[in-house]
N, C-alpha and C positions, 0 to 999 in steps of 0.2 A: 776029478775033471768035470766041467759043467757041460750039461747038454745043451743044444741049441735051444730048445724050448725053454729050459729053466734061464738061460742067459737072458733071452729077450723078455721074458716075464720080470725078471729081476732088474732089467734096464728101465722097462716100464714103471715098476714100483719105486726105483729110487729116483727116476727121472734125470738122468745123467747121461751125456755122450760117452760111450765106452769103447775102448780100444779092442780090435778083434782079436789081439793077443790073449784076451781073457776067454776067447771063445775056443771049442774044441776044433780038432783038425777036420772033424766031418763039416762043422759049420763053415770053417775056412773054405773048404772045398766047394761049398755051396754058394760062395760069393757070385753075385750077378757078373756076368761079362761086361765090361765098360764098352759103351758104344761111343765112337769117335766120328766127329764131322770134320772133312777137309775143305768143303766148299763154303764160300762167304755169300752164295745166293740164298734168296728166300726159298725155303723148303715148303712143300705143300702141307696141309694141315694133317696131323697124325690122327687118324680115326681110332678111337678105343677098340681093342679086339678082346678085352676082358675087363670085368668089373662093371661098375653102372655106366650106362650111356650118357654122353654130353655133346655138346656143340663145340669142337676143338678151335682153338686160336691159331692164328698165323703170325709168326715172329717175323718182323721185318728183317731181312737179310740175316736170318736165323732159323732155328729148328727147335723141335721138341723132343725131349729125351724119352726114349722107349722104357718100359718097366716090365717086370714080370710079376705075376700073382703067385703068393707062395702061403698057402693055408689062409687065404683071406686077406693077407698084407701085400700092399703094392710096394715092391722093392725097386729101388733106383740105385745106381752106381754113378757117383761123380768122381772125376779125376782131376785134382788141382795139379796144373803143370804149366811150364813155359810154352808159348804158343807163337806161331807166326800168323798175324792177322793180316789179310789184304783189306786196306782202308778204301781203295778205289783200284781200279784195273792198272796194274804195274805198280802200286805204291804199297809196301808192306811196311809192317811195324813189328818188333819183337816185344810181345806183351805177355803177361801170365793170364791164365784163364781155366776153362774147365773142358775137358773132353775134347781137346783140339781146337777150340774157338774161344775168343773173347768178344761179347759176353758169352758166358756158358748157356747151355741149353735150357729152354723154357721147361719147367715141371709143372704138369697137369695133373689135377687129382679132383675129386668129388668130395663135397661137405659130407663128413663122417667117416671118410676112408681113413684106415690105419696105414700109416706110410713109414717105411723103413729106408734110410738113405746111407748108403756106405759112401764114405769119403775117404779116397785115398790120396796122400800127400807125395806127390812128385816135384815139389818146389825145393829150391836149395835151402829153405828155412821152414820153421814150424808154421802152421796155420790154424784156423777154424772157420766154421761157417755160421753166420747168424741168419736166422729166418726172419726177415725184417716184416714186423706187422703182424706175426703169427700169434695166436693163443696157444701155449703149449707149457709143458712142465719147466720149471726155471732151469733145471739141468740139461735141457735141450736147447737153450736160447743161444748158445755159441759164443759166449764171451770168454776168450782165453783167459785163465787166471782167476776168474769172478765166478763163472758157474761150470767150467770144465778145465782139465788140463789142455794145454795146446796140443794139436796133432803133431807129433815129431815127423821128421823127414822119413819116409819110406814106409809109414805106418798107416793103417786104416782104421778109422773110427766108425762107429754107428750112431746115427740120430733115428730115434723112433717116437712117433707122436701120433694123435688123431687130428685130422684137418677139420677144425671144429667150426670154422665160419666161412661163408663164401667171400670171395673177394679177389683182388689182385694185390700181390706182393712181390717182394723181391728178395734176393739172398746175395750175401757178400761176406767177406772175412771180418772177424773182430779180433784179430791178431796182427800186429804191425800193420794196422789198417791204413796208414796214410801211404806206405809203400805199396802194399798189395791192391789197394784200390786204384792208385794211381798207375798201376801197371795192367789195369783191365779187369779185375777179378769181380764179377758180378754175374746176376742172372735174374730172370722172371719167374715168378711162381703164380700160377693161376688155380684157384679152388673154385669149382663149378658149383652151383645150388644142386642139391639132391632132388628137389621137386620144384614146382612153380613158386617163385618168390614175388610177392606183390611189389617189390621195388627193383627187381632185375628183369629187365624185358628180354624176350627172345629177339636175337638178331640174326641177319643173314650173313654178315661177315664181322670176324672179331680179330681185329689187329692188336698187337703189342710191340713196344719197343723201349729201349732204355736210352737216356741222355748221358753221354760221357765226354770227356775232355782230355786232350793230352797236349804236351808242349814237346814236340820233336822237331828238331831244327833240319833244314832242307839238307838231304844227303845222309842223315842219321838214320837210325831204325828204333832207338830205344828211348822211351819218355824220359823227360826229367822229372824226378820223383818229388823234387823239393820245391817244385812250382806250387804257388798258392792261387794266383788270380791271373797271371799274363799267358794263358794258354793260346796256342795258334792253330789248334785243330778242335773243332766243334762237332760231334757226332751223334747221328742215329745209330744206335747198336754198333759202335765202332766202325762206322762207314760214313765217309764224306760225300757230298755230291761233286761229281756226277755218278758216284759208285752206289748210291741209294736206290733200291729198287722202288718203283711206284706202287702206291696202293690202288687197286682195282675194284670197281663195283658195277653192278647192273643197275640202271636207272630205276629209282623207286625202293631199292633195298635200305633195310635199316643197317647202318654201320656202327660199330664200337671201335674206338681207339683207346688203348690202355698205354699211358705214358708214364714212365718212372724216371725219376731224375737222381742221378748219383754223381754230378758234377759239383763244383765249388760255388756255383751261383745259381740264381733262378732263370727260368726260361718261359717268355710268353709265347705259347705255341699258338699260331695263327693260321686259320683254314680259310682259303678263299671260296667264294660262291656258295656257301652254305652258312646256316646257323646250326649251333650243337647246344646241349646242355651237359653239365657236368653231373653225371649220374652216380659217381661213386669215387671214394678216395681209398687209401690203404687202411683207412678206419671202417670202411664198409660202404653200402649203398647210402646214397644221400636221400633224405625224405622228399618225396614229390613237390611238397610246397616250398622247399627251398631252392629249387631249380628255376633257371630263367635262360632265355636264349642269349647266346654269346657267340663271338667269332675269334675270340682269342682267350685263352685260359693260361694263367701263370702257374707254373709248377716249380715250387720252391725246392730248395735242397732237402733230398731225403724223402720227398712226397712223390705219390702216384695220383695221378687223375686219369678218371674215365670219361671219355667224351662220346656222346651218341647222337646221331643225326640221320636224316632221310637224305640219301644221296638222289635228289629229285633234279638236279641240273646237270644236263650233258656237258662235257668238256674237260680239259687238262687244268685242273686247279691246283694252284701252288699250296704247299703245306710246310712250314717253316718256323723257325724261332724268329721273333720280331725285333731282337737285339741285332743291328745291321752287321756287327763285326762277327756275329755267329753263323753268317752266311758266307764266309770267306775261308780261304784255305791258306795254310803255309804263310800267314800274314807277319811281315815285318813292322814291329811297333815303333821303331826309331826313325822312320822314313819323315822327313820334314814335310809340311804342307807346302806345295808350290802352285796351288790353284790361283790364277791371276797373275803370277810373276812373269814379267818381260825379262827372258834370259837369252835373247837373240844375240846380243853382243857377246856374251859369255860363250854361248855355243860355237860361234864363229871362231873364238880364240882356241877353245879346247879342240875343235875339229881340225885344226892345224897340227896338232900332236896326236890326236886319235881320230883318224878319218871316219870311222864308222859310228862315231859318238853321235847319240840322238837324246834330246830331252824329252822326258815324259812325266806327266803330272800336272802341267800348267793348265790343262782343260779338263782335268778330273782324272779319275782312275780307268775308264773304259778303254783306254789304250792297251792296259795291261792284258786284256782279254783279246784285243784284235790283232797285236804284234805276233803272237806265237812265237815268242823268244825262246832259245834253248834253256832248259833247267838243268839244276843239278841231278845228280842221279837220285833215285828214290824220292821224289817229291810230286806234287800236283800243282797246277797254276792255282794262284790266288783267286782269280774269278775265271770261270770256265763253263762248260756244258753248251752244246749246239741244240737249239730247238729248231721248229720249222720256219722261223722267221729270222734266224740269226743266233748271235750268241746270247745266252741267258745270264751270263755274268754273274754267276752265283757259285756258291761252295758250302762246305761245312753242313749245316743242319737246314736242309733244303731238299725236298722231293715234291711229288706230285700225286694227287687223287684223280685218277682217271675214271670217268664215269660214262658209260655207254648203254644204249638201248639194246644193243645186240649182244653184250656180254652174257654168256650163259651162267646160270647159277652154279656157284662152286668152281668156277674157271678163274685162276689167278694169273693167267699169262697176260703180258703186256700187250694191249690192243693196238699199239702204235700211236702215231699222232693224230688228234682229233681233226676231222674234216668239218670246217665250220660252214654253216649254211651261207648262201650268198648273202652279202649285205650286212653280214654280222661280225665284220673284222674292221678295226680302227684303220684309216687311209689317210693318204695325204690329200689336203685341200688345195685346189690349183685355182681357185676363183679369186675374186677380189676381197680384200679384208678390210673391215672398217676399223678405225682407231680403236683400241681397247681401252676400256675404262681403268684408271689406275688410283691408287691411294695417293693422297697428298704426300709430296716429298717430305714435308716437314713433320708430319704426324701431329699429334695433339697434346694438351695437357689437361688433367683433370683440375689442376690448381696451377694458373698462370703465375709466372714470376712477378714479384712486386716490383722489380726494378730489371727490366728486359735488358738482355746483353746488347751490346752496342753493335757487335758483328757477329756473325755465326763462327761456332768454335768446331773445327775438324779434330778429331781424335785420332792420333796415329797409334795403332796397337803393333807391338812386335811380339811375335811368338816365341816364347822359351825354347831354348836349344833341347832340353831333356824332355823325358816323357815319364810322367809320374804314375802310369797305370791307370787302369779303369776304376 
């Protein structure tokens, strides 16, 4: 029989994830109690109560996994299992995740910590965990079949390694990856520097969230795992607007955003009202000379970007993906474009058969937000969210940065809507208007035709009936 000490020394020497069936009963009895989370609200930062001190992160609509110290080793317990995730108030999805939520809890350690993670598999199939971006022994890398056996159903494996470099990382399965990641299995990992680092600034607020996408038909609960590109739900930490909490800051604070992308496409993350610098990737902190001011950072598939800025402008500032379809919910992709179509005659004929029939879309899609029409069970409006001046007409990957003078340090509560100083809000002009300057209707040519056309030619374009995807 192998003692607990000899087992862990052996695991470290071999450098492979090992099933706890190889451990003595005493070691099994000492397995850390798994901590579960039922709420999808943003939880306050978890202040370290043991080990080296650090400034903890806040996971947007998420939480940090507690640990225990065992003879100088930080021990965590992840449980891979089916979960019910609330994507927005009243809208739920049947996903797979960790410890009751998808994404799983954020893991926070300090550079140089020896970390031991117990992973219990309560899924209906085998799994593994890959520690995305980490420097570690090859046998702890989590690729099922290549660096370790897959974790069978009902079994617990142990990963153990030293957190060798500071930075922002992710974790996700590397077993039946297409299915398991499409079902929501992912999480964040933050390794804080053990001492002052010349490329890592001290910040007042440190936020992190993952980008994920799902294809869930209105009224359904489970994602279509075979989907490759045509998703209809784009999320920050498996939440869609208006269910995403705001990020808050006191005016003048230095703020860090850690954004990881585990979707199937890139996302240009855009912040209003401020300029930021990309100060880190999952490869580590960026050299100071490589940084420049930006308002949009593209986060490619499998990447992390660390953005930092001074929150020096008061207000409620939008933070969103700049792909416009990614700020919509439950969007039908086969709806034809009706902008500019005159269907009054058709409407009169249909109304004789369907008295409540009404046409939407000929003026644009804002009607979708205004009409408040009944929806199928378990879905969310495509365009929604009520702000202080009316409908925000957003969804998906959209939230706000709320900056206030009076926000107390360490206070993450929503301060409510910004009270604009007099004269600082756009307003309707009621005076006389001069005729506006316009571009010439015909445009111009850099190389005029040698034989000009005798009469103008108007091109009629017919939109195809199908939809080829994005």
